[in-house]
N, C-alpha and C positions, 0 to 999 in steps of 0.2 A: 618470703619469696617462695614461690612454688617451684619445685624441681621435678621435672617430668623424667620418666625412665627412658633410656635409650634402648635400641633393639636388642643389644647384647644382654642387658640386665633383664629385659623381658623374657628372653629365652632361658636365662638361668633360673628365674622364678618359675617359668612353665615347666622346666625340668624338675625342680623340687616338688611341684604340685602334682604333676602327672607321672613321675618316675620314668619318664621317657628321656633318653639321652637328648641333650640340646642339639647335637650334631644331626640327630634323626629329625627333630622338630624343624630345624632350619631348612631341611630338604623337602619338607611337606609343601603342598601347594598353598597359595594365597598368603605367603609371608608378607606380601605388600599390603594386605589388610591390616595386619598387626602394626606395621610401620606407620601406616595412615592414621590408625586409631591413636597411636602414641603421640602423633604430632597434631591432632585435631584440638582446636581451641575449645574450651568450655563455652556454652551458651549461658550467659548470666541474666537472670530474670530476677531483679531485685537482689535479695540476699541468698536466693536459691539458685544453684547451678544445675542446669538441665541439659540433656542431649537427647536426640531422637533415636540414634542408632545404639543397639545393645552393645556392639563390640567397642564402641567409643566409651560408653558408660563403664564397661568392664576395665578398659585401660586407664581411665581416670581414677576409678576406685583403687586400682592396684597402685598407681603412682602416688596417691594420697597415703596409702597405708605404709608404703616404703619410705617415702619422703618425709 
């Protein structure tokens, strides 16, 4: 079963990667895009999962690596 990241986990990972405090990142604009990307379902084409939007692909890759 696939487990997707929640928004809090996303910001913890973003803090580790960017070395910018999560509190600062959560105050940045367009947090709604991150939340939307984390909840976007994958588009299944046969055995290959594809999406069109780069921010969705990024969120999906991150959730697979963590989960």
